[in-house]
Structure formats: C-alpha cells, structure tokens
C-alpha positions in Angstrom: -140.8 96.4 -9.0 -140.2 97.6 -12.5 -137.7 100.4 -13.3 -137.3 102.0 -16.6 -134.6 104.5 -15.9 -131.7 104.6 -13.4 -129.9 107.7 -12.2 -127.6 108.5 -9.4 -130.0 110.9 -7.6 -133.5 109.3 -7.9 -135.0 106.1 -9.2 -136.8 106.5 -12.5 -140.5 106.5 -13.0 -142.7 105.2 -15.7 -145.5 107.3 -17.3 -148.2 105.5 -15.4 -146.5 106.4 -12.1 -147.0 110.2 -12.6 -150.2 111.4 -10.9 -150.8 114.1 -13.6 -150.8 113.4 -17.3 -149.9 116.0 -19.8 -153.6 116.9 -20.6 -154.4 117.3 -16.9 -151.5 119.7 -16.5 -153.0 121.9 -19.2 -156.4 122.0 -17.4 -154.9 123.1 -14.0 -154.2 126.7 -15.0 -157.6 127.0 -16.6 -159.3 125.7 -13.4 -157.3 128.0 -11.2 -158.2 131.0 -13.4 -161.9 130.0 -13.2 -161.8 129.9 -9.4 -160.1 133.3 -9.2 -162.7 134.8 -11.5 -165.5 133.2 -9.6 -164.2 134.6 -6.3 -163.7 138.0 -7.8 -167.3 138.0 -9.1 -168.7 136.9 -5.7 -166.8 139.5 -3.7 -167.8 142.3 -6.1 -171.2 142.5 -4.4 -169.6 143.0 -1.0 -167.9 146.2 -2.1 -170.9 148.4 -2.3 -172.2 150.6 0.5 -175.3 149.6 2.4 -178.3 150.5 0.3 -176.6 149.7 -2.9 -174.3 151.7 -5.2 -177.2 153.5 -6.7 -178.8 154.7 -3.5 -179.8 158.3 -3.9 -178.3 160.6 -1.3 -180.5 163.5 -2.7 -184.2 163.0 -3.3 -184.9 162.1 -6.9 -188.2 164.0 -6.5 -188.5 167.8 -6.6 -191.5 168.3 -4.3 -192.9 167.1 -1.0 -193.9 163.4 -0.9 -197.6 163.0 -1.1 -198.0 159.2 -1.5 -196.0 155.9 -1.3 -197.3 152.8 -3.1 -196.1 149.4 -1.9 -196.9 146.9 -4.6 -196.3 143.2 -4.5 -196.3 142.1 -8.1 -197.1 138.5 -8.6 -196.8 136.0 -11.4 -199.7 133.6 -12.3 -198.0 130.8 -10.4 -196.3 131.8 -7.2 -193.8 129.8 -5.2 -193.9 129.7 -1.4 -191.4 132.5 -1.0 -193.3 134.8 -3.3 -196.5 134.2 -1.3 -194.6 134.9 2.0 -193.1 138.1 0.6 -196.6 139.4 -0.2 -198.1 138.3 3.1 -195.2 139.9 5.1 -195.4 143.2 3.1 -199.2 143.4 3.5 -199.0 142.8 7.2 -196.2 145.3 7.7 -198.2 148.1 5.9 -201.5 147.2 7.7 -199.7 147.1 11.1 -197.5 150.1 10.9 -199.5 152.5 8.6 -203.2 152.1 9.3 -203.8 155.9 9.3 -201.8 156.4 6.1 -203.7 153.6 4.4 -207.0 155.2 5.4 -205.9 158.6 4.1 -204.4 157.3 0.9 -200.9 158.5 1.7 -199.8 154.8 1.7 -201.3 152.3 -0.7 -200.7 148.6 -0.7 -201.7 146.1 -3.4 -201.0 142.7 -4.8 -201.0 142.9 -8.6 -200.8 139.9 -11.0 -198.5 141.0 -13.9 -200.5 138.8 -16.3 -203.8 140.7 -15.5 -204.7 142.7 -18.6 -206.6 145.2 -16.5 -203.4 146.1 -14.6 -201.2 146.5 -17.7 -200.7 150.2 -17.2 -199.3 149.9 -13.6 -197.2 146.9 -14.5 -195.6 148.9 -17.3 -195.2 152.0 -15.1 -193.1 150.0 -12.7 -191.5 147.7 -15.2 -192.3 144.6 -13.1 -191.5 141.3 -14.9 -192.2 138.8 -12.1 -192.8 138.3 -8.4 -191.3 141.4 -6.8 -191.8 144.2 -4.3 -191.8 147.7 -5.5 -192.1 151.1 -3.9 -193.5 154.1 -5.8 -193.1 157.5 -4.3 -195.1 160.5 -5.6 -194.6 164.2 -4.9 -196.8 167.3 -5.1 -195.0 168.4 -8.3 -196.3 165.3 -10.2 -193.0 163.5 -9.8 -192.8 159.7 -9.5 -189.9 157.6 -8.3 -190.0 153.8 -8.6 -187.7 151.2 -7.0 -187.7 147.5 -6.8 -186.5 146.3 -3.4 -184.6 143.1 -3.7 -183.2 143.2 -0.2 -186.6 142.0 1.2 -185.9 138.5 -0.3 -183.0 138.0 2.1 -185.3 138.7 5.1 -188.0 136.1 4.5 -186.6 133.8 7.2 -186.9 136.6 9.8 -190.5 138.0 9.9 -189.8 140.6 12.6 -186.6 141.7 10.8 -188.5 141.9 7.5 -191.2 144.0 9.0 -188.8 146.3 10.8 -186.8 146.8 7.6 -189.8 147.5 5.4 -191.4 149.8 8.0 -188.2 151.9 8.2 -188.0 152.0 4.4 -191.5 153.2 4.0 -191.1 155.8 6.8 -187.9 157.1 5.0 -189.8 157.4 1.7 -192.7 159.2 3.3 -190.1 161.7 4.8 -188.5 162.1 1.4 -185.4 160.3 2.5 -183.8 158.1 -0.3 -180.5 157.4 1.3 -181.0 153.7 1.3 
C-alpha cells in the first residue's frame, strides 16, 4: 500500500483516494440548489384552494344565467386522451342534461380549432388546442368563459369525471362560480 503523507493522527491519502475531486465539490451546491428550487416549484401548486386561486366567489355575471355552453375544442390530430375527454364530456351532458339540451339552456359541441368556419367561436374562447371550455351567458348579455383543466386528471375515472363535470355544469346553471 502506497502512502504519500504520514501524520500522528491519520494515515495520509493520495489525490486519487478522495471520492470527490475539486470540480465535483463545486457542482454539489448547484445541484442542491436545483433540487430545492424544483421542490419549491412543485409544492407551489399544492398551496391553492380547491377550485384554483382564481375561483370566483362572486358571480362574474350581472344577470341570471340563461345558457351554458360546454365545448370540446379539438386539434386536427387528436391523441387518445383528447378523444376520451370529448367522449366523456359529451356523454355527461347527454346523460345529465337532456331537457336542458332540448331547450337550448345547455349546448354541447366538438369544435376543431383549425376549422375556418368556427374561427369566431375559437377566438371568443381563446382555445389553442384540445381543451374543454365552459361558457356561461346571462340575461344581461354577459359572457364568462373558463377552460377547465381539472378534467384531464379525471380521465382514468369515468364515473368521477362525469360526476365532477355534472356538478360543475349544475353550479354554472345556478350562477355559482365558487369552483
């Protein structure tokens, strides 16, 4: 065994016996800081109240709700999840709101964002890809649009998806924007 340094307290070590070289010791603080920042960013989403930080506790509309549109915007090429989202949303509306669909109080549609004939509605909602939007209209001419991203997390649970969307549409019909 080769020794390069002798002392009374410990045997000496050569440079190749140290597990961390000088450049690696400089990277360690940067890596630790990166992990801390990543954990902070990930936990930031858990700090908001259910319904999101921007959930309106007071109706953004001035009048009585007259109509709720549920629109599944699609892109020209859809992935499997995008198709499932649209199918579940359509089934939810047809199952739970048949009378409202017949009267026009609830409207459901699949709209391709690339369809030139649908440009006005795509621009009104601001849809840029596959998404589910609710548009609520009141008797004063008011319009409130919202993209619901929470539905994406329910695609593996069809009954849960349908229950969630049903409750959300009922809330909007009642003028409730609390979540």
